[in-house]
C-alpha positions in Angstrom: -24.1 -15.1 8.0 -26.9 -14.7 5.5 -25.5 -14.1 2.1 -27.4 -11.9 -0.4 -26.4 -12.5 -4.0 -26.1 -9.4 -6.0 -29.7 -9.2 -7.2 -30.1 -6.3 -4.8 -28.0 -4.1 -2.7 -28.7 -3.8 1.0 -28.7 -0.1 1.9 -32.3 0.8 2.3 -32.1 4.6 2.4 -35.6 5.5 3.4 -35.4 4.9 7.1 -32.4 7.2 7.7 -33.4 9.8 5.2 -36.8 10.2 6.9 -35.2 10.7 10.3 -36.0 14.1 11.8 -32.5 14.6 13.2 -29.6 14.6 10.8 -27.4 11.6 11.4 -23.8 11.8 12.4 -21.0 10.1 10.4 -18.1 8.1 11.9 -15.6 7.1 9.3 -12.9 4.6 10.4 -10.0 4.3 8.0 -7.5 1.5 8.5 -4.2 1.3 6.6 -3.1 -1.7 4.5 -6.0 -3.9 5.8 -6.6 -7.2 4.0 -10.2 -8.6 4.1 -8.6 -11.5 6.1 -11.1 -11.3 8.9 -13.7 -13.5 10.4 -16.5 -11.4 9.1 -15.1 -11.9 5.6 -14.9 -15.6 5.9 -11.4 -16.0 7.4 -10.7 -17.4 10.8 -7.2 -17.1 12.2 -6.9 -13.3 12.7 -8.6 -12.1 15.8 -10.7 -9.0 15.0 -13.7 -9.1 17.4 -14.6 -5.5 17.2 -14.7 -5.2 13.4 -16.6 -8.5 13.4 -19.2 -7.1 15.8 -19.6 -4.0 13.7 -20.2 -6.3 10.7 -22.9 -8.2 12.6 -24.8 -4.9 13.0 -24.1 -3.6 9.5 -23.6 -4.6 5.9 -20.3 -6.3 4.8 -19.2 -5.6 1.2 -17.2 -8.7 0.3 -16.1 -7.4 -3.1 -15.1 -3.8 -2.3 -12.2 -2.5 -4.5 -10.1 0.6 -4.0 -9.1 2.9 -6.8 -5.3 2.6 -6.3 -2.9 0.2 -4.5 -1.3 3.1 -2.6 -2.3 5.3 0.3 -2.5 8.8 -1.2 -4.3 8.0 -4.4 -6.7 5.6 -2.8 -7.7 8.2 -0.1 -8.0 10.9 -2.8 -10.6 8.8 -4.5 -12.6 7.9 -1.4 -12.5 11.4 0.0 -13.5 13.1 -3.4 -15.8 10.4 -4.9 -13.8 10.7 -8.1 -11.1 8.9 -10.1 -8.0 10.9 -9.8 -4.2 10.9 -10.0 -2.3 7.7 -9.3 0.4 9.0 -6.9 0.7 9.5 -3.1 0.7 13.3 -3.6 -2.7 13.4 -5.3 -4.4 15.4 -2.5 -1.6 17.9 -2.2 -1.8 18.4 -6.0 -5.5 19.0 -5.6 -4.7 21.5 -2.8 -2.5 23.4 -5.1 -5.4 23.7 -7.6 -7.7 24.9 -4.8 -5.1 27.6 -4.0 -4.9 28.8 -7.6 -8.6 28.7 -8.5 -10.9 27.3 -5.8 -14.0 27.7 -8.0 -12.7 25.0 -10.4 -12.2 22.3 -7.8 -15.3 20.5 -6.4 -15.5 20.1 -2.7 -14.3 17.0 -0.9 -16.6 14.7 1.0 -16.0 16.3 4.4 -16.2 19.8 2.9 -19.6 18.9 1.4 -20.9 17.9 4.8 -19.2 20.9 6.5 -20.9 23.3 4.0 -24.2 21.7 5.1 -23.9 22.3 8.8 -21.7 19.4 10.0 -18.7 19.8 12.3 -15.9 17.9 10.6 -13.0 16.6 12.4 -10.2 14.2 11.4 -7.8 12.4 13.8 -4.8 10.4 12.6 -4.2 9.2 9.1 -7.3 10.1 7.1 -5.7 11.7 4.1 -2.2 10.6 3.1 -0.3 12.5 5.8 -1.3 11.8 9.4 -2.9 15.0 10.5 -3.3 16.3 7.0 -0.5 18.8 6.8 2.5 19.4 4.6 6.1 20.5 5.3 9.2 18.6 6.1 7.7 17.0 9.2 4.1 17.1 8.0 3.2 19.6 10.7 2.9 22.9 8.8 -0.6 24.2 9.3 -0.1 26.6 6.4 0.0 23.6 4.0 -3.3 21.7 4.4 -3.7 18.5 2.5 -7.4 19.0 2.2 -8.3 22.8 2.2 -11.7 23.9 3.6 -12.5 20.3 4.7 -12.0 20.0 8.4 -12.9 22.2 11.3 -10.1 20.4 13.1 -7.5 18.0 11.7 -5.3 16.5 14.4 -2.4 14.2 14.9 -1.0 14.0 18.4 2.7 13.1 18.0 3.8 12.3 21.6 7.4 10.9 21.8 7.4 10.5 18.0 8.0 14.2 17.8 5.9 15.0 14.6 3.4 13.3 12.2 6.3 12.2 9.9 7.7 10.3 12.9 4.3 8.8 13.7 3.8 7.4 10.2 6.6 4.8 10.5 7.1 4.8 14.2 7.8 1.8 16.5 7.5 1.5 20.2 8.2 4.3 22.7 9.0 7.0 20.2 11.3 5.1 17.8 11.3 7.1 14.5 12.4 5.7 11.1 15.5 7.4 9.8 17.3 4.8 7.6 14.8 2.1 7.0 17.6 -0.5 6.8 18.2 0.2 10.5 14.6 -0.3 11.6 13.3 -3.8 12.1 10.5 -4.9 9.7 8.5 -6.2 12.7 8.5 -5.8 16.4 6.5 -6.8 19.5 7.1 -4.9 22.6 5.4 -5.2 26.0 3.2 -2.3 27.1 -0.1 -0.6 26.7 -1.7 0.5 23.5 -0.2 4.0 23.8 3.4 2.8 23.4 2.7 2.6 19.6 1.3 5.6 17.7 -2.3 4.4 17.1 -2.9 4.3 20.9 -2.4 8.0 21.1 -4.5 8.6 18.0 -7.3 6.7 19.6 -7.1 8.7 22.8 -7.4 11.9 20.9 -10.3 10.4 18.8 -12.2 9.6 22.1 -11.7 13.2 23.3 -13.0 14.6 20.1 -16.0 12.1 20.0 -16.9 13.2 23.6 -16.8 16.9 22.5 -18.8 16.3 19.3 -21.4 14.2 21.0 -22.0 16.9 23.6 -22.5 19.6 20.9 -26.3 19.9 20.4 -26.0 22.5 17.8 -24.8 20.5 14.8 -24.2 16.9 13.7 -20.7 15.7 13.3 -18.5 14.0 10.7 -15.6 12.4 12.6 -12.9 10.5 10.6 -10.4 8.5 12.5 -7.3 7.1 10.7 -5.5 4.0 12.1 -2.0 3.4 10.7 -1.5 -0.2 11.6 -1.1 -2.7 10.0 1.1 -0.4 7.8 4.8 -1.2 7.8 6.8 -1.6 10.0 4.7 -4.3 11.7 4.9 -3.2 15.3 2.2 -3.8 18.0 2.1 -4.4 21.8 3.1 -7.9 22.7 -0.3 -8.8 24.1 -1.6 -8.7 20.5 1.1 -11.1 19.3 0.5 -13.6 22.1 -2.6 -15.3 20.5 -0.6 -16.1 17.3 2.5 -17.6 19.0 1.4 -21.2 18.5 -1.1 -20.8 15.7 -0.5 -22.9 12.5 -1.2 -20.6 9.6 -2.8 -21.7 6.4 -0.5 -22.0 3.4 0.1 -19.0 1.3 -2.0 -19.1 -1.8 -0.3 -19.0 -5.2 3.1 -18.0 -3.8 4.9 -18.2 -7.1 6.2 -15.2 -9.0 4.0 -14.8 -12.1 5.4 -15.5 -15.5 5.2 -13.0 -18.3 4.4 -9.3 -18.1 2.4 -8.4 -15.0 2.3 -5.6 -12.4 4.5 -7.8 -10.1 7.2 -5.9 -8.3 10.1 -6.7 -6.0 8.4 -5.6 -2.8 10.7 -2.7 -2.3 8.8 -1.0 0.5 9.0 -4.2 2.6 12.5 -5.3 1.6 14.1 -1.9 2.5 13.6 -2.6 6.3 16.0 -4.6 8.4 15.2 -8.3 7.8 18.4 -9.8 9.1 19.2 -10.8 5.5 16.1 -13.0 5.2 13.7 -13.2 2.3 10.2 -14.4 3.0 9.9 -15.8 -0.5 12.7 -18.3 0.2 12.5 -18.6 4.0 9.2 -20.1 5.1 10.0 -19.6 8.9 10.6 -15.9 8.3 7.5 -15.7 6.1 5.4 -17.2 8.9 6.9 -14.7 11.4 6.0 -11.8 9.1 2.4 -13.0 8.7 2.0 -13.4 12.5 3.3 -9.9 13.2 0.9 -8.6 10.5 -1.9 -10.4 12.3 -0.9 -8.9 15.6 -1.0 -5.4 14.0 -4.5 -6.1 12.7 -5.7 -7.2 16.2 -4.1 -4.0 17.6 -5.9 -1.9 15.0 -9.1 -3.8 15.8 -8.8 -2.9 19.5 -8.6 0.8 18.5 -11.7 0.4 16.5 -13.4 -1.2 19.5 -12.5 1.7 21.8 -14.1 4.2 19.4 -17.2 2.1 18.9 -17.6 1.6 22.7 -17.3 5.4 23.3 -19.9 6.0 20.6 -22.3 3.8 22.4 -21.5 5.5 25.7 -22.1 8.9 24.2 -25.7 8.1 23.4 -25.2 8.9 19.7 -24.8 5.4 18.3 -28.4 5.1 17.2 -28.1 8.3 15.2 -24.7 7.7 13.6 -23.7 6.2 10.3 -20.5 4.1 10.8 -18.2 3.2 7.9 -15.1 1.0 8.3 -12.9 1.2 5.2 -9.5 -0.3 4.4 -7.5 2.0 2.1 -6.2 -1.0 0.1 -5.1 -4.6 0.4 -1.7 -6.1 1.0 0.1 -9.2 -0.3 1.5 -11.6 2.2 3.4 -13.7 -0.2 0.7 -14.2 -2.9 2.3 -13.8 -6.3 5.6 -13.6 -4.4 4.8 -10.1 -3.4 5.1 -8.7 0.2 3.3 -5.3 -0.1 0.8 -3.5 -2.2 1.4 -1.5 -5.4 0.3 -4.3 -7.8 -3.0 -4.6 -9.6 -3.9 -8.0 -8.5 -6.9 -8.6 -6.2 -4.7 -8.8 -3.1 -3.6 -5.2 -3.5 -7.0 -3.8 -4.5 -9.6 -5.6 -2.4 -10.1 -4.3 1.1 -12.8 -4.4 3.8 -15.9 -2.1 3.7 -18.5 -2.3 6.4 -21.4 0.2 6.7 -23.9 0.5 9.5 -26.6 3.1 9.6 -29.6 3.9 11.9 -32.7 1.8 11.7 -31.3 -0.5 9.0 -33.3 -3.6 8.3 -30.5 -5.8 6.9 -28.1 -5.9 9.8 -25.6 -8.7 9.8 -25.8 -9.4 6.0 -23.2 -9.4 3.3 -23.1 -8.8 -0.4 -20.7 -10.0 -3.1 -21.7 -7.3 -5.5 -18.7 -5.3 -6.9 -18.4 -1.9 -5.3 -15.8 0.9 -5.3 -14.4 3.3 -2.8 -15.7 6.2 -4.8 -19.2 4.9 -3.9 -18.8 5.9 -0.3 -19.3 9.7 -0.8 -22.7 9.4 -2.6 -23.8 6.6 -0.2 -23.2 8.8 2.8 -25.0 11.7 1.1 -28.1 9.5 0.6 -28.0 8.0 4.1 -27.7 11.5 5.6 -30.4 13.0 3.5 -28.1 15.4 1.8 -28.1 16.3 -1.9 -25.7 14.2 -3.9 -23.2 16.2 -6.0 -23.4 15.8 -9.7 -19.6 15.8 -10.1 -19.1 12.4 -8.5 -17.8 9.3 -10.4 -19.2 6.9 -7.8 -22.8 5.9 -7.2 -24.8 5.4 -4.0 -25.1 1.8 -2.8 -28.9 1.7 -3.2 -31.0 -1.2 -4.6 -29.9 -1.9 -8.2 -30.9 -4.3 -10.9 -29.5 -7.6 -11.8 -26.1 -9.4 -11.9 -25.7 -8.1 -15.5 -25.8 -4.5 -14.3 -23.1 -5.1 -11.8 -21.0 -7.1 -14.3 -21.1 -4.2 -16.8 -20.3 -1.7 -14.1 -17.1 -3.2 -12.5 -14.5 -1.6 -10.3 -11.7 0.5 -11.8 -8.3 0.9 -10.3 -5.0 2.4 -11.5 -1.3 3.0 -10.9 1.1 5.2 -12.8 1.7 2.7 -15.6 -1.5 0.6 -15.9 -5.3 0.6 -15.4 -7.6 -2.2 -14.4 -11.2 -3.1 -14.2 -12.6 -5.9 -12.1 -16.0 -7.4 -12.7 -17.6 -10.4 -11.1 -16.1 -12.7 -13.8 -12.9 -11.0 -15.0 -10.0 -8.8 -14.2 -8.6 -6.8 -17.1 -5.3 -4.9 -16.8 -4.1 -2.6 -19.5 -0.5 -1.5 -19.3 0.5 2.0 -20.6 2.1 0.4 -23.7 -1.2 -1.4 -24.5 -0.3 -4.8 -23.2 -3.3 -6.7 -21.7 -3.7 -9.1 -18.9 -7.1 -10.8 -18.6 -7.9 -13.2 -15.8 -11.1 -15.3 -15.8 -12.3 -15.5 -12.2 -14.8 -18.2 -13.0 -11.9 -20.7 -13.6 -8.8 -18.9 -12.3 -9.6 -16.8 -9.2 -5.9 -16.7 -8.3 -5.2 -14.5 -11.3 -2.3 -16.7 -12.5 -3.4 -17.5 -16.1 -3.5 -14.6 -18.6 -6.2 -15.4 -21.2 -6.2 -12.1 -23.1 -5.0 -13.8 -26.3 -7.7 -16.4 -26.3 -10.6 -14.2 -25.1 -9.9 -11.1 -27.2 -13.5 -10.1 -27.5 -13.9 -9.9 -23.7 -10.7 -8.1 -23.3 -11.6 -5.4 -25.9 -15.0 -4.9 -24.4 -13.6 -4.4 -20.9 -10.9 -2.0 -22.3 -13.7 0.1 -23.9 -15.7 0.1 -20.7 -12.8 1.2 -18.6 -11.6 3.9 -21.0 -15.2 5.3 -21.2 -15.4 5.5 -17.5 -12.0 7.1 -17.1 -12.9 9.7 -19.7 -15.0 11.6 -17.2 -13.9 15.2 -16.4 -12.7 14.2 -13.0 -10.9 11.0 -14.1 -8.9 12.9 -16.7 -6.9 14.4 -13.9 -4.9 11.2 -13.8 -5.0 7.6 -14.5 -2.5 5.0 -15.8 -2.8 6.3 -19.3 -2.1 10.0 -18.5 
């Protein structure tokens, strides 16, 4: 794969913007997806469909999300702004819309909808699969994203309701007490015995209907839940990993000193048979293989949607974005999960393909953020770009220095971070700083804040200035 250093970006807008017919948008959201794929330089996980999308698009190797948790990360991507740090960020926004809609800027799908697009979501696009509230996440009177979707769908099948879908295992098993549900599973059967298979079937139906509509372009968002916990996938996706020797876990030691390390509570609450992957290498390997199987299962769902797009005749006039909502630790820093501010929690895949692109099959190591997706899609679709966005379109930019100064900002409730090409700076709510020099310590294991105070102070100022925007004031680690 040809590597472009970050002297220029790759998205050459003019070809699409000049198109006589407005392009469609297909947004593929995958939960808890690490950039541990062949198209990102890794080899043991089988993801042929994402890999072929990358060969026809642009791979962003240094894409960072705004938060290491589903709800807040999706808020940022879907609004193009920094926002609250919690999983209920979009419902909090919905409450503001209900009180005074004129004070809340439109979401990305709402922006496209207001400009003639038919907008449809299927699966987990916002935080709740199907985008509704209520006890079982199926109350249509409580939309997670008001005024955004013409249709927001989540077929529940034997899982009964979207809440059951979210943490469901094979053949309708719903999580009640997490301690009674296995942390991983591999069951024989077709793709539809797990929730994502039914999501994909509905997505294909919606894609057929949208492609047949000659009156308006479409914005279709499809949310795939796996590889989210629990790690369950059809047995055929586990088979390729049965005899695979996995590479060692990088920097598996618990970090010393104050960091955003945590006890992996989301993972540890499931039934593990009393085993701890930090002390049981055989169990750790089994967990990693089941995660890989879930990625391959998710990849197969992506492949079905991409194949149907080709069959519809709309592929040549459709912008495709594949986005991971955050990363996931598989033992790095002795964490099994997300929710930290290390690279493993915050770096995720981003691939963009658009009509008539000249740079298909390339990659860039420039630092980009999830909030950049909204303005990029506006530019690619030839729509006006809203002034309220915190992100910027991924168009040709200047030099490495420009990107270094820009960086990617992320946050959780008690800390904020900025990642540049050379450093990661984490500022805790009490003012404590972590600084990792990626030029000499890409594993983020040696805090050099005390010895590189000038760098740390500069990055703190940059981060605080960026988070002082009107949208960012709604919530960051310092709020």
